[in-house]
TINULUM-221087 format. One record per atom (N, C-alpha, C): residue in one letter; residue number from 1; atom name; y negated, z negated, x. Coordinates in Angstrom, 1 decimal. Atoms other than C-alpha are relative to their C-alpha. Layout:
! residues N
rest|nr|atom|yy|zz|xx
A|NUM|CA|Y|Z|X $
...
***
This chain:
! residues 217
rest|nr|atom|yy|zz|xx
M|1|N|1.4|0.3|0.8 $
M|1|CA|0.0|-0.1|0.2 $
M|1|C|-1.2|0.1|0.9 $
M|2|N|0.5|0.4|-0.5 $
M|2|CA|-2.0|-1.2|2.6 $
M|2|C|-0.3|1.8|0.8 $
K|3|N|0.2|-1.3|-0.7 $
K|3|CA|-1.5|2.3|4.5 $
K|3|C|-0.8|1.1|-1.1 $
I|4|N|0.3|-1.0|1.0 $
I|4|CA|-2.5|4.3|1.4 $
I|4|C|-1.8|-0.4|-0.4 $
L|5|N|1.2|0.2|0.1 $
L|5|CA|-5.5|2.2|0.8 $
L|5|C|-1.3|0.9|1.3 $
Q|6|N|0.9|-0.1|-1.1 $
Q|6|CA|-6.6|2.9|4.5 $
Q|6|C|-0.1|1.7|0.2 $
W|7|N|0.1|-1.3|0.2 $
W|7|CA|-5.8|6.7|4.0 $
W|7|C|-1.1|0.5|-1.0 $
L|8|N|0.6|-0.5|1.2 $
L|8|CA|-7.8|7.1|1.0 $
L|8|C|-1.5|-0.6|0.6 $
F|9|N|0.9|0.6|-0.6 $
F|9|CA|-10.7|5.2|2.8 $
F|9|C|-0.4|1.4|0.9 $
L|10|N|0.4|-0.7|-1.5 $
L|10|CA|-10.9|7.9|5.8 $
L|10|C|0.1|1.2|-0.9 $
V|11|N|0.4|-1.2|0.6 $
V|11|CA|-10.8|10.8|3.1 $
V|11|C|-1.1|0.2|-0.4 $
L|12|N|1.3|0.5|0.6 $
L|12|CA|-13.6|9.3|1.2 $
L|12|C|-1.1|0.3|1.0 $
L|13|N|1.1|-0.2|-1.1 $
L|13|CA|-15.6|8.6|4.7 $
L|13|C|0.1|1.7|1.0 $
G|14|N|0.3|-1.5|-0.4 $
G|14|CA|-14.8|12.2|5.6 $
G|14|C|-0.4|0.9|-0.9 $
L|15|N|1.1|-1.3|0.9 $
L|15|CA|-16.4|14.2|2.2 $
L|15|C|-0.9|-0.8|0.2 $
V|16|N|1.2|0.5|0.2 $
V|16|CA|-19.1|11.8|2.4 $
V|16|C|-0.4|0.8|1.8 $
A|17|N|0.0|-0.3|-1.1 $
A|17|CA|-19.2|12.8|6.1 $
A|17|C|-0.6|2.0|0.4 $
L|18|N|-1.0|-0.9|-0.1 $
L|18|CA|-18.2|16.3|5.5 $
L|18|C|-1.8|0.8|-1.1 $
F|19|N|1.3|-0.3|0.8 $
F|19|CA|-21.6|16.2|2.7 $
F|19|C|-1.3|0.0|0.6 $
F|20|N|1.1|0.5|-0.6 $
F|20|CA|-24.0|14.9|4.9 $
F|20|C|-0.2|1.2|1.2 $
V|21|N|0.4|-1.0|-1.4 $
V|21|CA|-23.6|17.9|7.9 $
V|21|C|-0.1|1.0|-0.7 $
T|22|N|0.4|-1.2|0.2 $
T|22|CA|-23.5|20.6|5.6 $
T|22|C|-1.1|0.3|-0.3 $
A|23|N|1.8|-0.2|0.1 $
A|23|CA|-26.8|19.7|4.4 $
A|23|C|-0.5|0.1|1.1 $
L|24|N|1.0|-0.2|-1.2 $
L|24|CA|-27.8|20.0|7.7 $
L|24|C|-0.4|1.5|0.3 $
F|25|N|0.4|-1.1|-0.2 $
F|25|CA|-27.8|23.5|7.6 $
F|25|C|0.3|1.0|-1.6 $
L|26|N|0.4|-0.2|1.0 $
L|26|CA|-29.1|23.8|4.2 $
L|26|C|-1.3|0.5|0.0 $
P|27|N|1.3|-0.2|-0.1 $
P|27|CA|-32.2|25.6|3.5 $
P|27|C|-0.9|-1.2|0.0 $
Q|28|N|0.9|0.8|0.4 $
Q|28|CA|-35.1|23.7|4.0 $
Q|28|C|-1.3|-0.7|-0.5 $
A|29|N|1.0|-0.5|0.5 $
A|29|CA|-37.5|25.5|2.3 $
A|29|C|0.3|0.7|-1.0 $
V|30|N|-0.4|-0.6|1.4 $
V|30|CA|-37.0|26.4|-1.3 $
V|30|C|-1.5|1.1|-0.6 $
H|31|N|0.7|-0.3|0.4 $
H|31|CA|-39.0|29.2|-2.6 $
H|31|C|0.2|1.4|-1.4 $
V|32|N|0.0|-0.3|1.2 $
V|32|CA|-38.7|30.3|-6.2 $
V|32|C|-1.7|1.1|-0.6 $
E|33|N|1.2|-1.1|0.4 $
E|33|CA|-41.1|33.8|-7.5 $
E|33|C|0.1|0.8|-1.4 $
R|34|N|-0.3|-0.6|1.1 $
R|34|CA|-41.6|35.3|-10.7 $
R|34|C|-1.4|1.2|-0.3 $
S|35|N|1.2|-0.9|0.5 $
S|35|CA|-43.9|39.0|-11.7 $
S|35|C|-0.4|0.4|-1.0 $
M|36|N|0.4|-1.0|1.1 $
M|36|CA|-45.2|40.6|-14.6 $
M|36|C|-1.1|0.6|0.0 $
T|37|N|1.2|-0.8|0.3 $
T|37|CA|-48.0|43.0|-15.2 $
T|37|C|-0.5|0.1|-1.7 $
T|38|N|0.4|-0.3|1.7 $
T|38|CA|-50.3|43.0|-18.4 $
T|38|C|-1.5|1.0|0.6 $
T|39|N|1.3|-0.7|0.1 $
T|39|CA|-53.2|45.3|-19.0 $
T|39|C|-1.5|-0.7|-0.4 $
A|40|N|0.7|0.5|-0.1 $
A|40|CA|-55.4|42.5|-18.8 $
A|40|C|-1.1|0.2|1.3 $
S|41|N|0.4|0.0|-1.4 $
S|41|CA|-58.0|42.5|-15.9 $
S|41|C|0.0|-0.8|0.6 $
P|42|N|0.5|1.0|-0.8 $
P|42|CA|-58.4|40.4|-12.8 $
P|42|C|-0.5|-1.3|-0.7 $
A|43|N|1.2|1.2|0.2 $
A|43|CA|-61.4|38.7|-14.4 $
A|43|C|0.5|-0.9|-0.7 $
T|44|N|0.1|0.3|1.9 $
T|44|CA|-60.1|37.9|-18.0 $
T|44|C|1.6|-1.0|0.5 $
V|45|N|-0.9|0.8|-0.4 $
V|45|CA|-56.4|36.7|-15.9 $
V|45|C|-0.1|-1.5|0.6 $
Y|46|N|0.5|1.0|-0.7 $
Y|46|CA|-57.9|34.4|-13.8 $
Y|46|C|-0.7|-1.3|-0.7 $
G|47|N|1.1|0.8|0.5 $
G|47|CA|-60.4|32.8|-15.9 $
G|47|C|1.0|-1.2|-0.9 $
L|48|N|-0.7|1.1|0.5 $
L|48|CA|-57.2|31.3|-17.5 $
L|48|C|0.9|-0.5|0.7 $
V|49|N|-0.6|0.5|-1.4 $
V|49|CA|-55.7|30.0|-14.1 $
V|49|C|-0.8|-0.7|0.6 $
D|50|N|1.0|0.7|-0.9 $
D|50|CA|-58.4|28.8|-12.8 $
D|50|C|-0.1|-1.4|-0.4 $
G|51|N|0.1|0.8|0.6 $
G|51|CA|-58.2|25.1|-13.5 $
G|51|C|1.1|-0.2|-1.5 $
F|52|N|-0.7|0.5|1.2 $
F|52|CA|-56.7|23.3|-16.8 $
F|52|C|-0.1|0.0|-1.4 $
K|53|N|1.0|0.4|1.6 $
K|53|CA|-59.1|23.7|-19.8 $
K|53|C|1.3|1.0|-1.2 $
R|54|N|-0.8|-0.9|0.4 $
R|54|CA|-56.7|26.7|-20.9 $
R|54|C|1.7|0.0|0.3 $
F|55|N|-1.6|-0.3|-0.8 $
F|55|CA|-53.1|26.1|-19.0 $
F|55|C|1.0|-0.7|-1.1 $
N|56|N|-1.2|0.1|1.1 $
N|56|CA|-51.4|24.8|-22.3 $
N|56|C|0.0|0.7|-1.1 $
E|57|N|-0.1|-1.1|1.2 $
E|57|CA|-52.1|27.8|-24.4 $
E|57|C|1.2|1.0|1.0 $
W|58|N|-1.0|-0.9|-0.2 $
W|58|CA|-49.5|29.7|-22.3 $
W|58|C|1.1|-0.6|1.3 $
S|59|N|-0.7|0.8|-1.0 $
S|59|CA|-47.8|26.8|-20.2 $
S|59|C|1.6|0.1|-0.5 $
P|60|N|-0.9|-0.2|0.6 $
P|60|CA|-44.1|27.2|-20.6 $
P|60|C|0.8|-1.4|-0.8 $
W|61|N|-0.5|1.4|0.7 $
W|61|CA|-44.0|23.3|-21.2 $
W|61|C|-0.2|-0.8|-1.1 $
A|62|N|0.8|0.0|0.4 $
A|62|CA|-46.6|23.0|-23.3 $
A|62|C|0.8|-1.0|-1.7 $
S|63|N|-0.7|0.0|0.8 $
S|63|CA|-43.9|23.0|-26.4 $
S|63|C|0.9|-1.0|-0.2 $
L|64|N|-1.1|1.0|-0.2 $
L|64|CA|-41.1|20.7|-25.0 $
L|64|C|-0.4|-1.1|-0.9 $
D|65|N|0.2|0.8|1.2 $
D|65|CA|-42.9|18.0|-26.9 $
D|65|C|-1.8|-0.1|0.3 $
P|66|N|1.7|0.3|0.4 $
P|66|CA|-46.2|17.6|-28.7 $
P|66|C|-0.6|-1.2|0.4 $
A|67|N|0.7|1.3|0.0 $
A|67|CA|-46.8|14.0|-28.0 $
A|67|C|-0.4|-0.4|1.7 $
T|68|N|0.3|0.0|-1.2 $
T|68|CA|-47.1|14.7|-24.2 $
T|68|C|-1.4|-0.9|0.5 $
K|69|N|1.4|0.9|-0.4 $
K|69|CA|-50.2|12.5|-23.1 $
K|69|C|-0.7|0.9|1.4 $
Y|70|N|0.9|-1.1|-1.3 $
Y|70|CA|-52.6|14.9|-20.6 $
Y|70|C|-0.9|-1.3|0.5 $
T|71|N|1.1|0.5|-0.7 $
T|71|CA|-55.3|13.5|-18.3 $
T|71|C|-0.8|0.4|0.9 $
Y|72|N|0.5|-0.4|-0.4 $
Y|72|CA|-58.0|15.2|-17.0 $
Y|72|C|-1.1|-0.3|1.2 $
S|73|N|1.0|0.1|-0.8 $
S|73|CA|-60.5|14.7|-14.0 $
S|73|C|-0.1|0.7|1.2 $
G|74|N|0.8|-1.3|-0.4 $
G|74|CA|-62.3|16.4|-11.5 $
G|74|C|-1.0|0.9|-0.6 $
P|75|N|0.9|-1.0|0.7 $
P|75|CA|-64.3|19.3|-11.9 $
P|75|C|0.8|0.4|-0.8 $
E|76|N|-0.7|-0.9|1.1 $
E|76|CA|-63.1|21.9|-14.8 $
E|76|C|0.2|1.0|0.6 $
T|77|N|-0.5|-0.8|-0.7 $
T|77|CA|-62.4|24.7|-12.4 $
T|77|C|0.0|-0.1|1.1 $
G|78|N|0.7|-0.2|-1.1 $
G|78|CA|-62.2|25.4|-8.9 $
G|78|C|0.8|-1.5|1.0 $
V|79|N|-1.3|1.0|-1.0 $
V|79|CA|-60.5|22.8|-6.0 $
V|79|C|-0.9|-1.1|-0.8 $
G|80|N|0.3|1.3|0.6 $
G|80|CA|-60.2|19.4|-7.3 $
G|80|C|0.2|-0.5|-1.4 $
A|81|N|-0.2|0.5|1.3 $
A|81|CA|-59.5|19.9|-10.6 $
A|81|C|1.3|-0.7|-0.3 $
R|82|N|-1.2|0.7|0.2 $
R|82|CA|-56.6|17.9|-11.9 $
R|82|C|0.8|-0.6|-1.2 $
M|83|N|-0.2|0.3|1.5 $
M|83|CA|-54.5|17.3|-14.9 $
M|83|C|1.7|-0.7|0.2 $
E|84|N|-0.6|1.1|-0.4 $
E|84|CA|-52.0|14.5|-14.9 $
E|84|C|0.8|-0.2|-1.7 $
W|85|N|-1.0|0.2|1.5 $
W|85|CA|-49.2|14.1|-17.9 $
W|85|C|0.8|-1.0|0.2 $
A|86|N|-1.2|1.0|-0.3 $
A|86|CA|-46.7|11.8|-18.8 $
A|86|C|0.6|-0.1|-1.9 $
S|87|N|-1.3|-0.5|1.1 $
S|87|CA|-43.9|12.5|-21.3 $
S|87|C|1.3|-1.0|0.0 $
A|88|N|-1.5|1.2|0.0 $
A|88|CA|-40.9|9.8|-22.6 $
A|88|C|1.4|1.4|-0.3 $
N|89|N|-1.1|-0.6|0.0 $
N|89|CA|-38.7|13.6|-23.0 $
N|89|C|0.6|0.5|1.5 $
P|90|N|-0.4|0.1|-1.8 $
P|90|CA|-36.7|14.0|-19.7 $
P|90|C|-0.4|1.3|0.7 $
D|91|N|0.4|-1.3|-0.6 $
D|91|CA|-37.8|17.4|-19.5 $
D|91|C|-0.9|0.4|0.3 $
V|92|N|1.6|-0.5|-0.4 $
V|92|CA|-41.3|17.1|-18.9 $
V|92|C|-0.3|-1.0|0.9 $
G|93|N|0.0|1.0|-0.8 $
G|93|CA|-41.3|13.8|-17.5 $
G|93|C|-1.7|-0.6|0.4 $
N|94|N|1.4|0.4|-0.3 $
N|94|CA|-44.5|12.4|-15.8 $
N|94|C|-0.8|0.7|1.3 $
G|95|N|0.0|-0.6|-1.5 $
G|95|CA|-46.0|14.0|-12.8 $
G|95|C|-1.9|0.3|-0.3 $
S|96|N|1.6|-0.1|0.1 $
S|96|CA|-49.7|15.6|-12.0 $
S|96|C|0.2|1.9|0.8 $
Q|97|N|0.0|-1.1|-1.2 $
Q|97|CA|-50.7|18.8|-10.2 $
Q|97|C|-1.8|0.1|-0.3 $
E|98|N|1.9|0.0|-0.4 $
E|98|CA|-54.3|19.5|-8.8 $
E|98|C|-0.2|1.4|1.0 $
V|99|N|0.5|-1.1|-0.5 $
V|99|CA|-56.1|22.8|-7.7 $
V|99|C|0.0|-0.4|1.8 $
I|100|N|0.6|0.7|-1.3 $
I|100|CA|-56.6|22.5|-3.6 $
I|100|C|-0.1|1.0|0.3 $
A|101|N|0.3|-1.5|-1.0 $
A|101|CA|-57.2|26.3|-2.6 $
A|101|C|-0.2|1.2|-1.4 $
V|102|N|0.1|-1.6|1.3 $
V|102|CA|-58.5|29.5|-4.7 $
V|102|C|-0.6|0.8|1.2 $
E|103|N|0.0|-1.0|-0.5 $
E|103|CA|-59.2|32.7|-3.6 $
E|103|C|-0.9|0.9|-1.4 $
P|104|N|0.7|0.0|1.4 $
P|104|CA|-61.9|33.4|-6.6 $
P|104|C|0.3|1.6|-0.6 $
G|105|N|-0.5|-0.9|0.4 $
G|105|CA|-60.2|36.2|-8.8 $
G|105|C|1.3|0.7|0.6 $
Q|106|N|-1.5|-0.7|-0.2 $
Q|106|CA|-57.1|36.8|-6.8 $
Q|106|C|0.7|-1.0|0.1 $
R|107|N|-0.9|0.5|-0.5 $
R|107|CA|-55.6|33.6|-6.1 $
R|107|C|0.0|-2.0|-0.3 $
V|108|N|0.5|1.1|0.2 $
V|108|CA|-55.1|29.8|-7.3 $
V|108|C|1.3|-0.9|0.8 $
T|109|N|-0.9|1.1|-0.5 $
T|109|CA|-52.9|27.1|-5.7 $
T|109|C|0.2|-1.6|-0.3 $
H|110|N|0.2|1.6|0.4 $
H|110|CA|-51.9|23.6|-7.0 $
H|110|C|0.6|-0.7|1.1 $
K|111|N|-1.0|0.5|0.0 $
K|111|CA|-50.1|21.0|-5.5 $
K|111|C|0.6|-1.0|-0.9 $
L|112|N|-0.9|0.3|0.6 $
L|112|CA|-47.5|19.7|-7.5 $
L|112|C|0.4|-1.7|0.4 $
D|113|N|-0.3|1.5|0.2 $
D|113|CA|-46.6|15.7|-7.8 $
D|113|C|1.4|-0.8|-1.2 $
F|114|N|-1.1|0.7|0.8 $
F|114|CA|-42.8|14.7|-9.5 $
F|114|C|-0.1|-1.1|0.1 $
G|115|N|-0.5|0.3|-0.6 $
G|115|CA|-42.8|11.9|-7.8 $
G|115|C|1.4|-0.2|0.9 $
M|116|N|-0.5|0.1|-0.7 $
M|116|CA|-40.8|12.4|-5.4 $
M|116|C|-0.6|0.6|1.3 $
D|117|N|1.0|-0.4|-1.2 $
D|117|CA|-41.5|13.1|-1.5 $
D|117|C|-0.3|1.7|0.3 $
N|118|N|-0.7|-1.2|-0.7 $
N|118|CA|-40.5|16.6|-1.0 $
N|118|C|-1.7|0.9|-0.8 $
P|119|N|1.7|-0.6|0.6 $
P|119|CA|-44.5|18.3|-1.0 $
P|119|C|0.7|1.7|-0.2 $
T|120|N|0.0|-1.6|0.4 $
T|120|CA|-44.7|21.5|-3.2 $
T|120|C|-1.2|-0.1|-1.2 $
T|121|N|0.6|-0.8|0.3 $
T|121|CA|-46.9|23.8|-3.8 $
T|121|C|0.0|1.2|-1.7 $
S|122|N|-0.7|-1.1|1.0 $
S|122|CA|-47.1|26.3|-7.2 $
S|122|C|-1.6|0.8|0.6 $
T|123|N|1.2|-1.2|-0.4 $
T|123|CA|-49.6|29.8|-6.3 $
T|123|C|0.6|0.6|-0.9 $
I|124|N|0.5|-1.3|1.1 $
I|124|CA|-50.9|32.3|-9.0 $
I|124|C|-0.5|1.0|1.0 $
S|125|N|0.6|-1.4|-1.0 $
S|125|CA|-51.5|35.8|-7.3 $
S|125|C|-0.7|0.8|-0.9 $
L|126|N|0.4|-0.7|0.8 $
L|126|CA|-53.4|38.2|-9.0 $
L|126|C|-0.5|1.5|0.7 $
V|127|N|0.2|-1.3|-0.6 $
V|127|CA|-53.4|41.9|-7.8 $
V|127|C|-0.3|1.1|-0.9 $
P|128|N|0.2|-1.2|0.8 $
P|128|CA|-55.3|44.8|-9.5 $
P|128|C|1.5|1.0|-0.1 $
E|129|N|-1.1|-0.8|-0.1 $
E|129|CA|-52.7|47.5|-11.0 $
E|129|C|-0.5|0.9|-0.9 $
G|130|N|0.5|-0.8|0.9 $
G|130|CA|-54.2|50.3|-12.6 $
G|130|C|-1.4|-0.4|-0.7 $
T|131|N|0.9|0.7|0.6 $
T|131|CA|-56.7|49.0|-14.9 $
T|131|C|0.5|-1.3|-0.4 $
G|132|N|-0.2|1.2|0.0 $
G|132|CA|-54.6|46.2|-15.4 $
G|132|C|0.5|-1.2|1.4 $
T|133|N|-0.2|1.1|-1.0 $
T|133|CA|-53.4|43.0|-13.6 $
T|133|C|1.6|0.1|0.4 $
R|134|N|-1.3|0.2|-0.6 $
R|134|CA|-50.0|42.3|-11.4 $
R|134|C|-0.1|-1.6|0.0 $
V|135|N|0.1|1.1|-0.2 $
V|135|CA|-49.6|38.6|-11.7 $
V|135|C|1.2|-0.7|0.4 $
T|136|N|-1.6|0.1|-0.9 $
T|136|CA|-46.9|37.0|-9.7 $
T|136|C|-0.6|-2.0|0.4 $
W|137|N|0.1|1.3|0.3 $
W|137|CA|-46.1|32.9|-10.0 $
W|137|C|0.8|-0.4|1.4 $
T|138|N|-1.2|0.5|-0.9 $
T|138|CA|-44.5|31.4|-7.2 $
T|138|C|0.3|-2.1|0.3 $
L|139|N|-0.1|1.3|-0.2 $
L|139|CA|-43.3|27.8|-6.3 $
L|139|C|1.0|-0.4|1.5 $
D|140|N|-0.8|0.4|-1.1 $
D|140|CA|-42.5|26.2|-2.7 $
D|140|C|0.1|-1.5|-0.1 $
T|141|N|-0.4|1.3|-0.1 $
T|141|CA|-40.8|23.2|-2.0 $
T|141|C|0.6|0.1|1.4 $
D|142|N|-0.7|0.7|-1.3 $
D|142|CA|-39.9|21.4|1.5 $
D|142|C|0.6|-1.1|-0.2 $
F|143|N|-1.0|0.6|-0.6 $
F|143|CA|-36.7|19.9|1.7 $
F|143|C|0.2|-0.7|1.5 $
S|144|N|-0.3|0.3|-1.5 $
S|144|CA|-36.7|18.8|5.6 $
S|144|C|0.1|-1.5|-0.2 $
G|145|N|0.1|1.6|0.0 $
G|145|CA|-37.5|15.2|4.6 $
G|145|C|1.7|-0.8|-0.3 $
S|146|N|-0.8|0.2|0.6 $
S|146|CA|-34.4|15.2|2.7 $
S|146|C|1.2|0.5|-0.5 $
L|147|N|-1.6|-0.8|0.0 $
L|147|CA|-30.4|16.2|2.6 $
L|147|C|0.3|0.3|-1.2 $
I|148|N|-0.5|-0.3|0.9 $
I|148|CA|-29.5|15.6|-0.5 $
I|148|C|-0.9|0.9|-1.0 $
G|149|N|1.0|-0.9|0.9 $
G|149|CA|-32.6|17.4|-2.1 $
G|149|C|0.2|1.3|0.3 $
R|150|N|0.1|-1.5|0.2 $
R|150|CA|-31.5|20.3|-0.5 $
R|150|C|1.3|0.6|0.0 $
Y|151|N|-1.4|-0.2|1.3 $
Y|151|CA|-28.5|20.5|-2.7 $
Y|151|C|-1.1|0.2|-1.3 $
F|152|N|0.7|-0.6|1.1 $
F|152|CA|-30.8|20.4|-5.4 $
F|152|C|-1.1|1.4|-0.3 $
G|153|N|0.0|-1.1|0.2 $
G|153|CA|-32.4|23.4|-4.3 $
G|153|C|0.4|0.6|0.3 $
L|154|N|-1.2|-1.2|0.0 $
L|154|CA|-29.7|25.3|-4.3 $
L|154|C|-0.1|0.4|-1.2 $
A|155|N|-0.1|-0.1|1.0 $
A|155|CA|-30.2|25.0|-7.8 $
A|155|C|-1.4|0.3|-0.9 $
L|156|N|1.9|-0.2|1.1 $
L|156|CA|-34.4|25.7|-8.5 $
L|156|C|-0.3|0.8|-0.1 $
D|157|N|0.5|-1.1|0.6 $
D|157|CA|-34.5|29.1|-8.7 $
D|157|C|0.4|0.3|-1.8 $
R|158|N|-0.6|-0.2|1.0 $
R|158|CA|-32.3|29.1|-11.7 $
R|158|C|-0.5|-1.0|-0.7 $
M|159|N|0.7|1.3|1.3 $
M|159|CA|-34.0|25.7|-13.6 $
M|159|C|-1.4|0.7|0.3 $
V|160|N|1.0|0.0|0.7 $
V|160|CA|-37.2|26.8|-13.1 $
V|160|C|-0.7|1.3|0.0 $
G|161|N|0.5|-1.3|0.3 $
G|161|CA|-37.5|30.4|-12.9 $
G|161|C|0.3|0.4|-1.8 $
P|162|N|0.4|-0.4|0.8 $
P|162|CA|-36.8|31.2|-16.3 $
P|162|C|-1.0|-0.8|-0.9 $
D|163|N|1.2|0.3|0.9 $
D|163|CA|-39.3|28.5|-17.4 $
D|163|C|-1.1|1.1|1.0 $
Y|164|N|0.8|-0.8|-0.9 $
Y|164|CA|-41.6|30.7|-14.9 $
Y|164|C|-0.4|1.5|-1.0 $
E|165|N|0.2|-1.6|1.1 $
E|165|CA|-40.8|34.2|-17.1 $
E|165|C|-0.3|-0.5|-1.2 $
K|166|N|0.2|-0.1|1.6 $
K|166|CA|-41.4|32.3|-20.5 $
K|166|C|-1.5|-0.4|0.1 $
G|167|N|1.7|-0.5|-0.1 $
G|167|CA|-45.2|31.4|-18.9 $
G|167|C|-0.2|1.1|0.6 $
L|168|N|0.4|-1.3|0.2 $
L|168|CA|-45.8|34.4|-18.0 $
L|168|C|-0.3|1.1|-0.9 $
A|169|N|-0.8|-0.8|1.5 $
A|169|CA|-44.5|36.0|-20.8 $
A|169|C|-1.5|-0.1|-0.6 $
Q|170|N|1.3|0.5|1.3 $
Q|170|CA|-47.0|33.9|-22.8 $
Q|170|C|-1.3|0.2|0.5 $
L|171|N|1.5|-0.3|-0.7 $
L|171|CA|-49.9|34.0|-19.7 $
L|171|C|-0.4|1.5|-0.9 $
K|172|N|0.4|-0.7|0.5 $
K|172|CA|-49.7|37.6|-21.0 $
K|172|C|-0.5|0.6|-0.8 $
A|173|N|0.4|-0.1|1.7 $
A|173|CA|-49.8|37.7|-24.5 $
A|173|C|-1.3|-0.5|-0.5 $
V|174|N|1.8|0.9|-0.3 $
V|174|CA|-53.3|35.1|-23.9 $
V|174|C|-0.6|1.0|0.6 $
A|175|N|1.4|-0.6|-1.1 $
A|175|CA|-55.0|37.1|-21.3 $
A|175|C|-0.1|1.1|-0.8 $
E|176|N|0.2|-1.7|0.8 $
E|176|CA|-54.2|40.7|-23.7 $
E|176|C|-0.6|-0.2|-1.2 $
S|177|N|0.5|0.5|1.5 $
S|177|CA|-55.4|38.6|-26.5 $
S|177|C|-1.6|0.0|0.2 $
T|178|N|1.9|0.9|-0.3 $
T|178|CA|-59.3|37.3|-24.7 $
T|178|C|-0.5|1.5|0.6 $
T|179|N|1.0|-1.1|-0.2 $
T|179|CA|-61.8|39.7|-25.1 $
T|179|C|-0.9|-0.4|1.3 $
P|180|N|1.0|0.3|-1.3 $
P|180|CA|-63.6|40.1|-21.6 $
P|180|C|-1.1|-0.4|-0.1 $
A|181|N|1.2|0.6|0.7 $
A|181|CA|-66.7|37.8|-21.1 $
A|181|C|-1.0|1.0|0.4 $
N|182|N|1.5|-0.5|-0.2 $
N|182|CA|-68.6|40.8|-19.5 $
N|182|C|0.6|1.2|-0.9 $
A|183|N|0.0|-1.2|0.5 $
A|183|CA|-67.4|43.1|-21.8 $
A|183|C|-0.9|0.4|-1.2 $
P|184|N|1.7|-0.4|0.3 $
P|184|CA|-70.7|45.3|-23.1 $
P|184|C|0.4|-0.4|-2.0 $
P|185|N|0.0|0.1|1.3 $
P|185|CA|-71.2|44.2|-27.1 $
P|185|C|0.4|1.5|-0.8 $
I|186|N|-0.2|-1.1|0.7 $
I|186|CA|-69.7|46.6|-29.9 $
I|186|C|-1.4|0.0|-0.7 $
S|187|N|1.0|-0.1|0.7 $
S|187|CA|-72.5|48.4|-31.6 $
S|187|C|-0.1|0.5|-1.4 $
A|188|N|-0.5|-0.5|1.1 $
A|188|CA|-72.3|48.8|-35.1 $
A|188|C|-0.4|1.1|-0.4 $
P|189|N|0.0|-1.8|0.4 $
P|189|CA|-71.8|52.3|-36.8 $
P|189|C|-1.3|0.4|-0.9 $
A|190|N|1.0|-0.1|1.1 $
A|190|CA|-74.3|54.0|-38.2 $
A|190|C|0.2|0.4|-1.1 $
T|191|N|0.0|-0.2|1.8 $
T|191|CA|-75.1|54.4|-41.8 $
T|191|C|-0.8|1.3|-0.3 $
E|192|N|0.8|-1.3|0.4 $
E|192|CA|-76.3|57.2|-43.5 $
E|192|C|-1.1|-0.4|-0.5 $
A|193|N|0.9|1.0|0.6 $
A|193|CA|-79.0|55.0|-44.6 $
A|193|C|-0.9|0.6|1.6 $
D|194|N|0.8|-0.5|-1.2 $
D|194|CA|-80.0|55.2|-40.6 $
D|194|C|-0.2|1.4|-0.1 $
E|195|N|-0.2|-1.4|-0.5 $
E|195|CA|-79.1|58.8|-40.2 $
E|195|C|-1.4|0.6|-0.5 $
N|196|N|1.2|0.0|0.8 $
N|196|CA|-82.1|59.6|-42.7 $
N|196|C|-1.0|-0.5|0.2 $
A|197|N|1.0|0.6|-0.4 $
A|197|CA|-84.3|57.3|-41.8 $
A|197|C|-1.0|0.6|0.5 $
Q|198|N|1.1|-1.1|-0.6 $
Q|198|CA|-87.9|58.6|-40.9 $
Q|198|C|-1.0|-0.6|0.8 $
P|199|N|0.9|0.8|-1.4 $
P|199|CA|-89.3|57.5|-37.4 $
P|199|C|-1.2|-0.6|-0.4 $
T|200|N|1.4|1.0|0.0 $
T|200|CA|-92.1|54.8|-37.2 $
T|200|C|-1.5|0.2|1.1 $
A|201|N|1.2|-0.1|-1.0 $
A|201|CA|-95.4|54.6|-35.7 $
A|201|C|0.3|-0.7|1.1 $
V|202|N|-0.2|0.8|-1.4 $
V|202|CA|-95.5|53.6|-32.0 $
V|202|C|-1.3|0.0|0.1 $
A|203|N|1.4|-0.1|-0.9 $
A|203|CA|-98.2|52.4|-29.8 $
A|203|C|-0.5|0.3|1.1 $
S|204|N|0.1|-1.0|-1.1 $
S|204|CA|-100.2|54.2|-27.7 $
S|204|C|-0.6|-1.2|1.1 $
P|205|N|0.5|0.5|-1.6 $
P|205|CA|-101.4|53.1|-24.5 $
P|205|C|-1.2|-1.4|0.4 $
T|206|N|1.1|0.6|0.4 $
T|206|CA|-104.7|51.9|-26.2 $
T|206|C|0.3|-0.7|-0.7 $
G|207|N|0.0|1.3|1.2 $
G|207|CA|-103.4|49.7|-28.8 $
G|207|C|-0.1|0.5|-1.4 $
Q|208|N|-0.3|-0.1|1.9 $
Q|208|CA|-103.6|52.2|-31.8 $
Q|208|C|0.9|0.5|0.1 $
E|209|N|-1.0|-0.8|-0.1 $
E|209|CA|-101.1|53.5|-33.2 $
E|209|C|0.3|1.7|-0.5 $
T|210|N|0.0|-1.4|0.5 $
T|210|CA|-100.1|57.1|-33.3 $
T|210|C|1.1|0.5|-0.8 $
P|211|N|-0.7|-0.2|0.8 $
P|211|CA|-98.4|58.5|-35.6 $
P|211|C|1.4|1.1|0.7 $
V|212|N|-1.2|-1.1|-0.4 $
V|212|CA|-95.0|60.3|-35.0 $
V|212|C|0.0|1.2|-1.0 $
P|213|N|0.0|-1.0|1.5 $
P|213|CA|-94.8|64.0|-36.9 $
P|213|C|1.2|-0.2|-0.4 $
P|214|N|-0.9|-0.3|0.3 $
P|214|CA|-92.2|64.5|-39.0 $
P|214|C|1.1|0.9|0.4 $
M|215|N|-1.1|-0.8|-0.4 $
M|215|CA|-88.5|65.6|-38.0 $
M|215|C|0.1|1.5|-1.3 $
P|216|N|0.1|-1.1|0.3 $
P|216|CA|-88.5|69.4|-38.9 $
P|216|C|1.3|0.0|-1.1 $
Q|217|N|-1.2|-0.1|0.9 $
Q|217|CA|-86.3|69.8|-42.4 $
Q|217|C|1.3|1.3|0.1 $
***
């Protein structure tokens, strides 16, 4: 009986050693990337991703728990804009994200904090494509300080990728339904009364009205 226990102990010890030795050869850095193309301009898309004022309009996680509590701090847009969330739903959990770098109209980078020690950043990049925009959403996590985390990293693309695809599809829908801020005003179509209206007098440099001759019939 003692020999069997010793053998089981050695087998267990070997498996533990194999687990950690294997982890040494697993990727330390994990990259997740998804892209989509929208007919919206880069300026329109950038207005939706720079800061968090409209984040939940397209976020793939906003609908998971409507009771999630959000706290905003820092500037509304640009570096320093910050959002924290707290939810009892394990699929949402607690965490924060903060804008740490921007290239206006082109790129926004966030620092993510899920309560773990692994440095994680998320970047949304915009590249003009025709009259629209190609949007790329990436996630980069460093597991160099966590051997166990490297096993988690093997599944990260399958875990996060579908959420990014959903978020990009929703971002596309919101962007394409958003009127660009710099769009020229739409003029009302001319009516028959406008077309038949006679010209009015205009002021001359001397301050007197100069009659305008009637249009030929």
